[in-house]
N, C-alpha and C positions, 0 to 999 in steps of 0.2 A: 141685289145679291141673292140669287136664287138658292144657292147651297150654303148660305151663312148659318152659323150655329144659333143656338137658343131655342126657345119654345116655339118659334114661328119658322123653324127651318123647313126645308123642302121634305115632304114625306117620301119622295122617290129617290132621295140621295143614295141610300144604301143599294137600292136596286140598280140605279144608273152606274154606280161604282162597280158592282158585280158584273153588269153587262159589259162594261169596258174591258174588264179583266178577261172575260170569256172571249170576246172578239180578238183581243191581243194574243191570247193563247192559241187560237185557231189560226190567225194570220202568221204568227211567228213560226209555228210548226210547218208551214207551207214553204218556207224560204231557208236558204243557207246563207251564212255570213262568214266572210273571209277577210283577213287583213290585206291591205294593199301593199304592205311592205315599207311604207313611209315611216320615219321615226316619230313616234308619238311621245310627247313629254307633257307632264302635268304642270300647268302654270298656276301660281298662287297669287291671287289679287284679293278682292273682297270674298271670293270663294274660289275653289279649285276647279279648273276646267282643262280638258285635253287640247293640245295644239300640235301642229305639224312642225317639227324642227325646233331648235332652241330659240329662234328669234320670232316665233309665232306670237301674235298679239290678239288673235280672235279665236273663239272656240271652234275646233274642227276635230272630227273623228271619222276619217274616210274609211269606208267599208265597201267590199264587193258583195252585192246582194244578188242571189240567183234563186231560181225555182228549185225546190227540193225534188229530187228524182230518186225514189226508192230503188234499191238494188235488187 
């Protein structure tokens, strides 16, 4: 348990967390995200998750992902 809490927790935990946030911010800003037009409904089970259509039983959230092209 590398990142477990307590006095013997990983000393690089906060740095790793910050690094992941920076990488995500850089990657997300390089892409565009669009809906596919499919009907998304939220299903409630042990937790809530998105599904496609009212009969969906598995978590799905379809997106169109493309490269960001500045105007």
